[in-house]
All heavy atoms as an XYZ file, in Angstrom:
753
protein
N      96.119     14.308    115.185
C      96.972     15.451    115.190
C      96.397     16.500    114.219
O      96.138     16.204    113.033
C      98.374     15.018    114.749
C      99.389     16.019    114.949
C     100.755     15.422    114.706
N     101.622     16.498    114.351
C     102.881     16.350    114.041
N     103.378     15.160    113.925
N     103.617     17.389    113.771
N      96.232     17.725    114.661
C      95.621     18.755    113.830
C      96.709     19.618    113.201
O      97.828     19.709    113.662
C      94.671     19.624    114.646
O      95.402     20.284    115.650
N      96.303     20.286    112.111
C      97.237     21.183    111.383
C      97.378     22.467    112.201
O      96.411     22.967    112.773
C      96.649     21.459    110.009
C      97.491     22.455    109.266
C      98.567     22.162    108.490
C      97.325     23.881    109.188
N      99.110     23.327    107.956
C      98.351     24.404    108.397
C      96.441     24.758    109.760
C      98.501     25.732    108.111
C      96.585     26.120    109.500
C      97.630     26.584    108.667
N      98.562     23.007    112.204
C      98.821     24.332    112.823
C      99.736     25.120    111.932
O     100.657     24.527    111.324
C      99.467     24.139    114.202
N      99.518     26.403    111.797
C     100.388     27.194    110.914
C     101.798     27.272    111.476
O     102.034     27.230    112.691
C      99.703     28.585    110.939
C      98.947     28.621    112.197
C      98.505     27.198    112.485
N     102.728     27.415    110.550
C     104.128     27.537    110.950
C     104.463     28.995    111.251
O     103.570     29.813    111.473
N     105.736     29.281    111.238
C     106.154     30.685    111.536
C     106.412     31.468    110.245
O     106.722     32.660    110.308
C     107.431     30.679    112.403
C     108.582     29.957    111.718
C     107.163     30.101    113.750
C     109.923     30.119    112.423
N     106.263     30.842    109.081
C     106.481     31.513    107.817
C     105.196     31.687    107.045
O     104.204     30.996    107.277
C     107.489     30.723    106.967
C     108.862     30.651    107.588
C     109.889     29.970    106.665
O     109.484     29.287    105.747
O     111.086     30.119    106.923
N     105.226     32.571    106.048
C     104.101     32.760    105.140
C     104.081     31.590    104.192
O     105.162     31.171    103.667
C     104.225     34.091    104.370
C     103.090     34.274    103.402
C     104.291     35.277    105.378
N     102.935     31.035    103.918
C     102.804     29.839    103.060
C     103.152     30.140    101.599
O     102.749     31.144    101.064
C     101.392     29.307    103.121
C     100.892     28.755    104.467
C      99.415     28.379    104.364
C     101.741     27.558    104.879
N     103.858     29.264    100.987
C     104.074     29.242     99.511
C     104.620     30.505     98.891
O     104.191     30.879     97.826
N     105.628     31.142     99.520
C     106.154     32.374     98.947
C     107.143     32.072     97.821
O     107.869     31.092     97.841
C     106.864     33.217     99.962
O     107.862     32.430    100.628
C     105.890     33.741    101.025
N     107.109     32.933     96.815
C     108.015     32.842     95.666
C     108.300     34.231     95.152
O     107.402     35.053     95.087
C     107.388     31.984     94.582
C     108.325     31.823     93.385
C     107.746     30.880     92.355
N     108.515     30.999     91.137
C     108.276     30.384     90.044
N     107.236     29.576     89.969
N     109.006     30.554     88.965
N     109.548     34.455     94.774
C     109.970     35.770     94.246
C     110.836     35.569     93.020
O     111.779     34.793     93.038
C     110.792     36.541     95.306
C     111.373     37.823     94.718
C     109.933     36.854     96.518
N     110.461     36.223     91.909
C     111.265     36.227     90.674
C     111.595     37.672     90.341
O     110.742     38.580     90.516
C     110.496     35.589     89.513
C     110.204     34.123     89.769
O     111.136     33.374     90.133
O     109.056     33.708     89.583
N     112.794     37.937     89.838
C     113.228     39.302     89.594
C     113.714     39.420     88.141
O     114.463     38.586     87.650
C     114.382     39.708     90.537
C     114.874     41.104     90.218
C     113.924     39.628     91.977
N     113.256     40.486     87.452
C     113.735     40.886     86.149
C     114.242     42.294     86.252
O     113.530     43.167     86.738
N     115.453     42.560     85.813
C     116.039     43.915     85.978
C     116.478     44.494     84.654
O     117.103     43.812     83.836
C     117.184     43.839     86.940
N     116.148     45.754     84.462
C     116.659     46.537     83.342
C     117.145     47.857     83.917
O     116.921     48.142     85.079
C     115.493     46.802     82.331
C     114.972     45.549     81.732
C     113.864     45.801     80.748
O     113.244     46.869     80.774
N     113.595     44.853     79.868
N     117.815     48.641     83.122
C     118.362     49.892     83.638
C     117.267     50.816     84.159
O     117.448     51.522     85.139
C     119.198     50.606     82.554
C     120.417     49.858     82.154
C     121.660     50.713     82.273
N     122.821     49.938     81.826
C     123.636     49.321     82.632
N     123.425     49.344     83.945
N     124.654     48.681     82.196
N     116.122     50.832     83.483
C     115.029     51.767     83.851
C     114.187     51.293     85.007
O     113.603     52.104     85.715
C     114.165     52.028     82.619
N     114.036     49.967     85.174
C     113.202     49.459     86.271
C     113.556     48.030     86.635
O     114.082     47.264     85.830
C     111.731     49.571     85.911
C     111.266     48.584     84.860
C     109.765     48.719     84.630
C     109.347     47.805     83.502
N     107.921     47.868     83.252
N     113.210     47.690     87.884
C     113.383     46.351     88.377
C     111.975     45.834     88.683
O     111.236     46.431     89.457
C     114.225     46.345     89.686
C     114.315     44.923     90.237
C     115.610     46.895     89.400
N     111.585     44.769     87.991
C     110.236     44.187     88.195
C     110.381     42.913     89.043
O     111.128     42.030     88.698
C     109.587     43.863     86.846
O     109.500     45.064     86.101
C     108.170     43.346     87.070
N     109.626     42.888     90.124
C     109.633     41.744     91.025
C     108.270     41.091     90.983
O     107.266     41.745     91.199
C     109.971     42.200     92.463
O     111.181     42.954     92.413
C     110.109     41.032     93.365
N     108.252     39.786     90.694
C     107.023     39.004     90.672
C     106.868     38.299     92.019
O     107.748     37.531     92.418
C     107.083     37.993     89.538
C     105.909     37.065     89.456
C     104.896     37.617     88.501
N     103.860     36.666     88.280
C     102.604     37.019     88.027
N     102.307     38.290     87.960
N     101.704     36.126     87.819
N     105.788     38.577     92.712
C     105.522     38.019     94.021
C     104.402     37.021     93.972
O     103.424     37.213     93.251
C     105.124     39.139     95.031
C     106.042     40.343     95.110
C     105.433     41.345     96.060
C     107.405     39.947     95.549
N     104.541     35.944     94.752
C     103.448     34.951     94.869
C     103.480     34.444     96.303
O     104.515     34.219     96.882
C     103.703     33.812     93.903
C     102.660     32.716     93.854
C     101.344     33.277     93.304
C     103.087     31.557     92.993
N     102.253     34.290     96.855
C     102.134     33.738     98.176
C     100.961     32.796     98.199
O      99.968     33.011     97.484
C     101.934     34.842     99.230
N     101.005     31.751     98.999
C      99.949     30.771     99.090
C      98.776     31.222     99.964
O      97.848     30.490    100.188
N      98.872     32.430    100.494
C      97.832     33.018    101.319
C      97.923     34.532    101.170
O      98.921     35.080    100.702
C      98.021     32.618    102.781
C      99.301     33.116    103.375
C      99.495     32.707    104.833
O      98.568     32.935    105.647
O     100.534     32.108    105.120
N      96.873     35.255    101.576
C      96.912     36.690    101.548
C      98.052     37.188    102.460
O      98.226     36.675    103.569
C      95.598     37.300    102.033
C      94.459     37.040    101.071
O      94.695     36.623     99.913
O      93.288     37.325    101.454
N      98.800     38.159    101.937
C      99.950     38.651    102.706
C     100.218     40.084    102.372
O      99.718     40.623    101.355
C     101.182     37.791    102.397
N     101.003     40.723    103.192
C     101.583     42.064    102.918
C     103.025     41.842    102.586
O     103.652     40.895    103.096
C     101.491     42.986    104.131
C     100.104     43.225    104.647
C      99.333     44.330    103.966
N     100.085     45.550    103.758
C      99.893     46.393    102.748
N      98.958     46.143    101.863
N     100.608     47.471    102.623
N     103.574     42.680    101.720
C     104.993     42.527    101.363
C     105.629     43.902    101.211
O     105.002     44.834    100.692
C     105.151     41.754    100.061
N     106.835     44.022    101.710
C     107.642     45.222    101.493
C     108.786     44.814    100.588
O     109.581     43.941    100.926
C     108.174     45.766    102.829
C     108.950     47.038    102.660
C     109.360     47.614    103.996
C     110.098     48.939    103.802
N     110.511     49.473    105.112
N     108.831     45.453     99.403
C     109.850     45.151     98.376
C     110.820     46.307     98.384
O     110.453     47.462     98.214
C     109.193     45.002     96.993
C     110.261     44.668     95.945
C     108.068     43.964     97.004
N     112.121     45.970     98.569
C     113.196     46.969     98.561
C     114.255     46.609     97.529
O     114.621     45.446     97.402
C     113.815     47.107     99.938
S     112.762     47.762    101.206
N     114.725     47.599     96.845
C     115.784     47.417     95.819
C     116.944     48.325     96.201
O     116.753     49.530     96.490
C     115.286     47.801     94.411
C     116.414     47.709     93.403
C     114.136     46.927     94.012
N     118.157     47.775     96.203
C     119.330     48.567     96.426
C     120.390     48.168     95.433
O     120.468     47.023     94.980
C     119.878     48.423     97.870
C     120.535     47.144     98.161
C     121.194     47.146     99.557
N     122.034     45.960     99.737
C     123.320     45.847     99.380
N     123.909     46.863     98.796
N     123.964     44.756     99.618
N     121.248     49.136     95.078
C     122.351     48.854     94.195
C     123.487     48.201     94.936
O     123.945     48.706     95.948
N     123.925     47.035     94.462
C     125.042     46.323     95.096
C     126.326     47.105     94.919
O     127.197     47.121     95.798
C     125.179     44.886     94.543
C     126.417     44.174     95.060
C     123.932     44.073     94.838
N     126.478     47.795     93.799
C     127.687     48.538     93.494
C     127.649     49.989     94.005
O     128.522     50.775     93.678
C     127.980     48.530     91.979
C     126.732     48.839     91.156
O     125.671     49.049     91.743
O     126.859     48.903     89.901
N     126.642     50.331     94.815
C     126.557     51.682     95.398
C     127.028     51.597     96.856
O     126.497     50.815     97.658
C     125.081     52.170     95.371
C     124.963     53.543     95.995
C     124.584     52.209     93.931
N     128.051     52.374     97.208
C     128.621     52.269     98.569
C     127.671     52.652     99.693
O     127.751     52.125    100.765
C     129.831     53.178     98.516
C     129.672     54.049     97.349
C     128.746     53.348     96.393
N     126.749     53.566     99.432
C     125.871     54.026    100.504
C     124.710     53.046    100.712
O     123.957     52.749     99.808
C     125.295     55.400    100.137
O     124.283     55.759    101.072
N     124.578     52.541    101.935
C     123.507     51.599    102.243
C     122.159     52.299    102.306
O     121.118     51.634    102.267
C     123.762     50.887    103.543
O     123.817     51.842    104.592
N     122.134     53.645    102.389
C     120.878     54.345    102.430
C     120.263     54.536    101.035
O     119.150     55.016    100.884
C     121.061     55.732    103.075
O     121.929     56.528    102.308
N     121.004     54.128    100.015
C     120.517     54.269     98.649
C     119.679     53.051     98.238
O     120.150     52.111     97.673
C     121.718     54.389     97.708
O     121.271     54.443     96.370
N     118.398     53.111     98.638
C     117.482     52.014     98.274
C     116.082     52.584     98.085
O     115.748     53.634     98.617
C     117.515     50.877     99.306
C     116.998     51.226    100.635
C     117.130     50.071    101.597
N     116.112     50.216    102.630
C     115.779     49.289    103.459
N     116.346     48.105    103.404
N     114.854     49.504    104.366
N     115.284     51.844     97.335
C     113.888     52.192     97.122
C     113.013     51.056     97.598
O     113.300     49.898     97.384
C     113.643     52.394     95.614
C     114.687     53.197     94.903
C     114.159     54.473     94.478
N     115.257     55.260     93.932
C     115.098     56.309     93.220
N     113.916     56.709     92.929
N     116.128     56.995     92.759
N     111.917     51.428     98.259
C     110.996     50.431     98.802
C     109.539     50.738     98.463
O     109.186     51.912     98.234
C     111.124     50.353    100.334
S     112.752     49.842    100.899
N     108.757     49.694     98.461
C     107.305     49.843     98.234
C     106.583     48.734     98.986
O     107.015     47.569     98.930
C     107.043     49.736     96.723
C     105.599     49.955     96.367
C     105.450     50.041     94.848
N     104.055     49.926     94.507
C     103.600     49.611     93.341
N     104.434     49.334     92.359
N     102.337     49.546     93.123
N     105.506     49.063     99.654
C     104.682     48.081    100.349
C     103.448     47.767     99.550
O     102.824     48.701     98.979
C     104.290     48.600    101.737
O     105.424     48.737    102.561
N     103.073     46.506     99.457
C     101.912     46.073     98.683
C     101.151     44.951     99.406
O     101.694     44.299    100.254
C     102.345     45.558     97.277
C     102.982     46.648     96.457
C     103.292     44.378     97.387
N      99.908     44.797     98.993
C      99.103     43.666     99.447
C      99.185     42.584     98.366
O      99.022     42.865     97.167
C      97.658     44.100     99.632
N      99.521     41.354     98.761
C      99.678     40.256     97.829
C      98.470     39.312     98.020
O      98.334     38.695     99.077
C     100.960     39.481     98.064
C     101.116     38.352     97.106
C     102.164     40.406     98.004
N      97.590     39.211     96.989
C      96.465     38.305     97.125
C      96.954     36.843     97.050
O      97.763     36.499     96.217
C      95.550     38.659     95.938
C      96.458     39.326     94.954
C      97.604     39.919     95.711
N      96.420     36.018     97.917
C      96.839     34.636     97.972
C      96.603     33.918     96.653
O      95.547     34.097     96.022
N      97.575     33.104     96.217
C      97.514     32.267     95.017
C      97.389     33.067     93.710
O      97.069     32.506     92.671
C      96.341     31.257     95.116
C      96.433     30.301     96.307
C      95.195     29.428     96.354
C      97.686     29.462     96.255
N      97.673     34.345     93.761
C      97.675     35.184     92.536
C      98.964     35.965     92.486
O      99.382     36.561     93.494
C      96.505     36.160     92.553
C      95.165     35.492     92.491
C      94.080     36.543     92.252
N      92.795     35.925     92.472
C      91.955     36.214     93.458
N      92.276     37.152     94.319
N      90.839     35.592     93.570
N      99.610     35.967     91.361
C     100.874     36.681     91.203
C     100.655     38.165     91.172
O      99.568     38.657     90.787
N     101.676     38.920     91.593
C     101.618     40.373     91.586
C     102.968     40.903     91.126
O     104.006     40.479     91.691
C     101.285     40.880     92.985
C     101.269     42.404     93.175
C     100.081     43.007     92.444
C     101.202     42.781     94.647
N     103.003     41.792     90.172
C     104.232     42.446     89.718
C     104.404     43.767     90.452
O     103.471     44.570     90.506
C     104.242     42.678     88.207
C     104.367     41.375     87.456
O     104.891     40.380     87.957
N     103.901     41.368     86.217
N     105.601     43.987     90.933
C     105.958     45.258     91.582
C     107.159     45.848     90.859
O     108.209     45.204     90.815
C     106.264     45.067     93.091
C     106.661     46.388     93.727
C     105.093     44.442     93.812
N     106.995     47.026     90.288
C     108.077     47.682     89.551
C     108.668     48.831     90.359
O     107.895     49.619     90.940
C     107.582     48.208     88.230
N     109.977     48.878     90.454
C     110.689     49.953     91.177
C     111.817     50.456     90.297
O     112.455     49.657     89.554
C     111.258     49.458     92.484
C     110.263     49.183     93.599
C     110.942     48.422     94.744
C     109.683     50.463     94.142
N     112.116     51.733     90.387
C     113.241     52.315     89.679
C     114.483     52.010     90.501
O     114.488     52.185     91.729
C     113.047     53.824     89.533
C     114.294     54.476     88.895
C     111.808     54.137     88.704
N     115.561     51.499     89.882
C     116.795     51.264     90.651
C     117.322     52.550     91.289
O     117.131     53.654     90.720
C     117.775     50.747     89.624
C     116.963     50.349     88.441
C     115.740     51.159     88.469
N     117.953     52.475     92.419
C     118.508     53.675     93.078
C     119.583     54.336     92.181
O     120.204     53.675     91.377
C     119.134     53.140     94.349
C     118.701     51.765     94.501
C     118.220     51.279     93.205
N     119.715     55.642     92.357
C     120.746     56.365     91.637
C     122.110     55.760     91.887
O     122.451     55.432     93.040
C     120.733     57.840     92.008
N     122.893     55.573     90.863
C     124.219     55.013     91.006
C     124.313     53.520     90.771
O     125.399     53.005     90.610
N     123.192     52.828     90.769
C     123.214     51.373     90.500
C     123.494     51.184     89.021
O     122.746     51.639     88.174
C     121.871     50.752     90.882
N     124.597     50.508     88.696
C     124.998     50.385     87.312
C     125.034     48.933     86.826
O     124.800     48.679     85.653
C     126.394     51.004     87.082
O     127.315     50.403     87.946
C     126.340     52.513     87.335
N     125.361     48.000     87.698
C     125.531     46.613     87.246
C     124.584     45.619     87.899
O     124.014     44.761     87.266
C     126.978     46.156     87.486
C     127.957     46.965     86.645
C     129.302     46.296     86.578
N     129.196     44.929     86.163
C     129.827     43.900     86.757
N     130.623     44.119     87.751
N     129.673     42.685     86.317
N     124.473     45.700     89.225
C     123.760     44.643     89.954
C     122.886     45.288     91.036
O     123.277     46.278     91.652
C     124.785     43.708     90.604
C     124.152     42.458     91.204
C     125.188     41.641     91.975
C     125.945     40.722     91.057
N     126.809     39.761     91.821
N     121.695     44.719     91.227
C     120.818     45.149     92.299
C     120.458     43.988     93.199
O     120.507     42.829     92.787
C     119.509     45.785     91.752
C     119.794     47.087     91.045
C     118.769     44.840     90.879
N     120.137     44.293     94.451
C     119.672     43.299     95.380
C     118.234     43.670     95.749
O     117.943     44.790     96.085
C     120.540     43.316     96.642
C     120.096     42.298     97.679
C     121.011     42.363     98.909
O     120.721     43.170     99.789
O     121.990     41.612     98.931
N     117.337     42.663     95.643
C     115.948     42.848     95.950
C     115.651     42.046     97.230
O     115.902     40.872     97.293
C     115.035     42.410     94.823
C     113.571     42.517     95.164
C     115.343     43.152     93.543
N     115.094     42.737     98.228
C     114.689     42.089     99.484
C     113.154     42.194     99.591
O     112.625     43.292     99.462
C     115.348     42.756    100.692
O     116.765     42.732    100.531
C     114.960     42.057    101.981
N     112.510     41.042     99.787
C     111.064     41.074     99.964
C     110.751     40.486    101.338
O     111.160     39.362    101.677
C     110.384     40.196     98.878
C     108.851     40.211     99.064
C     110.751     40.661     97.493
N     110.069     41.293    102.159
C     109.666     40.874    103.498
C     108.162     40.653    103.487
O     107.388     41.595    103.394
C     110.047     41.930    104.512
N     107.742     39.387    103.547
C     106.332     39.013    103.586
C     105.853     38.945    105.024
O     106.592     38.497    105.889
C     106.115     37.647    102.974
C     106.282     37.543    101.481
C     107.457     37.139    100.908
C     105.205     37.809    100.631
C     107.614     36.993     99.539
C     105.335     37.693     99.260
C     106.556     37.287     98.725
N     104.572     39.303    105.242
C     103.908     39.057    106.518
C     102.502     38.562    106.196
O     101.788     39.177    105.406
C     103.831     40.334    107.368
N     102.086     37.463    106.795
C     100.764     36.889    106.539
C      99.690     37.888    106.989
O      99.801     38.476    108.068
C     100.619     35.576    107.290
N      98.644     38.045    106.187
C      97.548     38.937    106.526
C      96.775     38.418    107.746
O      96.347     39.181    108.596
C      96.625     39.116    105.350
N      96.664     37.085    107.844
C      95.909     36.512    108.954
C      96.655     36.597    110.313
O      96.011     36.597    111.363
C      95.586     35.044    108.661
N      97.991     36.647    110.250
C      98.795     36.679    111.480
C     100.128     37.301    111.109
O     101.009     36.626    110.577
C      98.964     35.285    112.035
C      99.791     35.270    113.319
O     100.356     36.281    113.720
N      99.874     34.109    113.944
N     100.299     38.589    111.404
C     101.503     39.291    110.989
C     102.767     38.800    111.667
O     103.862     39.205    111.299
C     101.351     40.784    111.205
O     101.153     41.052    112.601
N     102.645     37.915    112.662
C     103.836     37.342    113.301
C     104.479     36.276    112.399
O     105.635     35.937    112.593
C     103.474     36.740    114.663
C     103.138     37.763    115.687
C     102.814     37.149    117.018
C     102.465     38.231    118.013
N     102.107     37.699    119.325
N     103.713     35.752    111.437
C     104.254     34.783    110.484
C     104.920     35.571    109.351
O     104.238     36.253    108.612
C     103.190     33.843    109.999
C     102.706     32.903    111.100
C     101.840     31.784    110.632
N     100.618     32.225    109.996
C     100.322     32.038    108.703
N     101.142     31.397    107.928
N      99.201     32.491    108.212
N     106.228     35.457    109.235
C     106.992     36.279    108.285
C     107.950     35.414    107.508
O     108.421     34.386    107.965
C     107.778     37.348    109.023
C     106.905     38.320    109.767
C     107.718     39.332    110.529
N     106.866     40.321    111.165
C     106.488     41.452    110.595
N     106.896     41.766    109.410
N     105.684     42.274    111.247
N     108.264     35.884    106.298
C     109.265     35.296    105.437
C     110.026     36.399    104.748
O     109.413     37.332    104.238
C     108.611     34.379    104.363
O     107.844     33.356    105.021
C     109.652     33.724    103.485
N     111.339     36.299    104.714
C     112.184     37.290    104.001
C     112.960     36.533    102.925
O     113.582     35.511    103.188
C     113.168     37.982    104.955
C     114.079     38.932    104.170
C     112.387     38.756    106.030
N     112.873     37.040    101.686
C     113.580     36.454    100.553
C     114.460     37.543     99.939
O     114.014     38.663     99.710
C     112.587     35.923     99.513
C     111.732     34.790    100.119
C     113.332     35.399     98.275
C     110.656     34.268     99.235
N     115.716     37.163     99.612
C     116.658     38.113     99.003
C     117.126     37.522     97.704
O     117.491     36.335     97.615
C     117.887     38.341     99.930
C     118.872     39.277     99.262
C     117.452     38.901    101.279
N     117.062     38.302     96.641
C     117.533     37.917     95.298
C     118.428     38.989     94.745
O     118.291     40.153     95.079
C     116.343     37.732     94.341
C     115.343     36.688     94.707
C     115.863     35.318     94.285
N     114.836     34.309     94.440
C     114.711     33.511     95.469
N     115.583     33.567     96.444
N     113.747     32.623     95.575
N     119.354     38.600     93.855
C     120.183     39.566     93.131
C     119.931     39.432     91.630
O     119.593     38.355     91.145
C     121.662     39.344     93.427
C     122.019     39.738     94.838
C     123.506     39.750     95.082
O     124.307     39.312     94.269
N     123.910     40.316     96.215
N     120.077     40.556     90.918
C     119.871     40.553     89.494
C     120.846     41.516     88.805
O     121.185     42.545     89.387
C     118.438     40.896     89.142
N     121.253     41.172     87.602
C     122.116     42.072     86.838
C     121.237     43.017     86.036
O     120.190     42.597     85.460
C     122.996     41.248     85.876
C     124.056     40.392     86.502
C     124.739     39.549     85.467
C     125.057     41.246     87.268
N     121.606     44.287     85.976
C     120.906     45.263     85.184
C     121.295     45.081     83.730
O     122.484     44.918     83.416
C     121.206     46.681     85.637
C     120.745     47.058     87.036
C     121.292     48.412     87.437
C     119.239     47.026     87.140
N     120.299     45.040     82.842
C     120.601     44.866     81.417
C     120.357     46.147     80.677
O     119.583     46.937     81.008
C     119.675     43.812     80.812
C     120.008     42.427     81.333
C     119.181     41.380     80.673
N     117.972     41.193     81.524
C     116.759     40.934     81.063
N     116.564     40.830     79.788
N     115.747     40.755     81.841
């Protein structure tokens, strides 16, 4: 029986640190991948109030992505990271985390 890739990006991990001035997201993937990182304020009624950034994530190396929280975010933010494998963009993983602004 031979190995075959699954439908997700290998070894993804997301850690979030939030302050009033910026939200830093630490990304890790077990293979080269693209990631779209979006931050939105949980306490902001408008769903259009979010900030996003697309980055290349080198496999097995961590990458920090810093974003300014959207206007109006005062207590809590939600960070959504959508990974896509560089070798096959059909393999995707989405991770959602929440963090309190300090």
